[in-house]
N, C-alpha and C positions, 0 to 999 in steps of 0.2 A: 504493500500500500504506500510505501514511501515514508517520509518523516514530517514531523510538525515542529515548528519553532516560532518563537516570538521575537520580532525584530523592531528596532528603532528606525523610523522612516526619515528622521532628520529634524524637522521642526519640533520644538518642545511639546511633549504630551501626545505626539502622534506616533503610535506604534501599530503593529499589525500581527495577526496570526497567519502564518504561512504554511500551507500544506503542499508538499511536493511529492507526487507519485514517481515511480520509476519511469524513466524515459518520457517525460511530459511532452505533449505535442503542442501545447500552448499554455498561456497563463492568463487568469482572469482576476482583475481587481474588483473586489466586492465592497462597495462603499455604502455605508448606512449614515444617514444624517439625523440629527436630533438626539434626544435623550430618552425617548419613550421606550421602555424596555419591551413593550409588546411587539416592537418591530425587529428585535434582535434575532428572533428565531428564524426569520425568513432568510437573511444572508447566510446564517450558519447552516441551515439545511441545504440550501442551494450549493454551498461550498462542498459539503460532504458528497453530494451527487456528482458534482463536477470532477472531483478527485477520482471517483469511481469510473469516470469516462476518460481518464488519462490527462486531465488538465490540472495544472498547478493553480492554487488560489492564494490570493493575498487579501485577507479580510480585515477591514479597519473601519473606524467611525470618523467621518468628517466633522471637524469642529464647527460650531456655530457661535454667534456672538452672544447668545443668551441661553441659559440652561433651563428655560421654561419649555415644557413640551408644547409643540405646535408653534414655537416662536420663530422658526426659520422663515426668512422673508427674502425678497429679491435683493435687498441690501447685503445679505450674507453671501451672495453668489461668488464674489471675488475670493472670499476665504475658502469656500467649498472647492472652487476650481484649483486654488493653490494647493490645498491638501491632496487632491487627486493627482495633480502633477508631481507632488513629492513622492507619492506611491509609485508612479510610473518611472520617475527618475531612479528610485531605489531598484526597481526591477532591472533596469539597464545595467546596474553595477553588480548585481548578484551573479555569482559564477554559475549557479545551477539554472538560472532563468534567463540570463542574457541571450539575446538573439531570438527568443521565442516570439511568435505573434501574440499580440495582446488584445484582450477583450475587457470590457468594463460592464459590471452589473450595478445598477443604481436603483434605489427606492426613493419615493417622495422627492425632495428637492435635490438629492444627490444624483438622481437620474437626469435632471436638467443640467447639472454640472458636468455629467458625463457627455452630454450632447455638445456642450460648449467646448470641451476639450477635444472631442472628435472632430468638430468643425474647424478648430484652430490648428490642430496638429494631426492632419489626416494620415500621415505616415506612421504615427505612433499607435493608432487605435484601429484594429481590423474589424471589430464587432462590438455592438452595444446591445444590452438588454435593459429596458426600462420596465420596472414593475410597480404599478400604482404611482407612476412618476408625475410630479407636478411640472411637466415639461413645457407648459405654456410660458414659464419663466425664461425659456431659451428659444422662444418662437422666432426671433430674428436670426438665429443661427441654423434653423432647420434646413434651408436650401443648401448650406455648405457642408452638411453631414453626408459623406460618401461611404462611411462604414456601414456594414450590414447591420440593420437595426431591427430588433424585435420589440414591439410594444405590447405589454401585458397589462390588461385593465380588468377590473371587476365589473360585472354587468349592472351593478346597483349604484355606481357612482356616475351619474349622468354628466356632471361637469367635466370630470377627467376623461370620460369616454369621448365627449365632444372634442376636447383638446387633442386627444390621441388620434382621432379620425382626421382632424385637420393636419396633424403632423404627417400622417400616412401619405397625404397628397403632396406635401412640401419637401420631404426628405429626398435627397438625390440618389442615394444608394439603394441596394436591395433592402426591402423593408416588408414587415408583415405585422398585422394587428391580431392579437389573440385575446378574446373576451372570455373570462372565467365566470361561468354562471353561478348565481347565488352566493357570491362572496362580497365582503366589504373590503375596504382599502387595505387592512392589515393581512388579509388572506389567511386568517386563523381557523376558518371552518374546516371540518373533516375533509381531507383529500385536497384542499386548496393548496396547501404548502407543497405537497408532492407534485401536483399538477404544474405549479410554477417551476419547481426544481427540474422536472423532466423536460419541460419546454425550453428552459434556459440551457440545459446540458446539450440537448439536440442542436440548438442554434449555434452555440459556441463550438461544439465538436465539428459541425459541418463547416463553418466559415473560418475557424482558426486552422483547421487541417488544410483547407484550400489555400489559405494565406501562406502556410508553411511550404506547401508544394510549389508555390510560386507564381 
């Protein structure tokens, strides 16, 4: 299965749990934003499934300017983007992961940060998965995103569903929208976490393997 380690990503207070399988075919940065502990299970379960598919994972929490749940706003985006770039910079320097194609998994506001990074640095991000992402915060960047992008939304959040449908038409790369029925934004209902994890693993496995092949 490989090995697990905790690493310092550079900026104070920004660390990550890294899972590295034997002979990984790619690496996925899993970014969670905010302090609400209900959202922690999603990136963790996705990371476990990704490792089972031969993908290394770097799981970390992006810092926000306020420790109040739900407080992350558009004003926090530069901080979130900087945290994600720090994680990608670390991947470039790690001996086990250097040179592997990179994907980014984001929830809530971190998904918007992932699209900003993918738009600004297309050579560094091959694939993105947004899960319940508040990606309207990055709407000006959608046309510049060429990375293969999977948008996962629950069927009961009409505002996010509308934003994601708009993004589906604006993104410039390969893209797909998956709607998870009967789920709320946290995807904590029975089977919802597993559905998100399997959809994400299939997407990253396909597009990171293709990127590695060239």
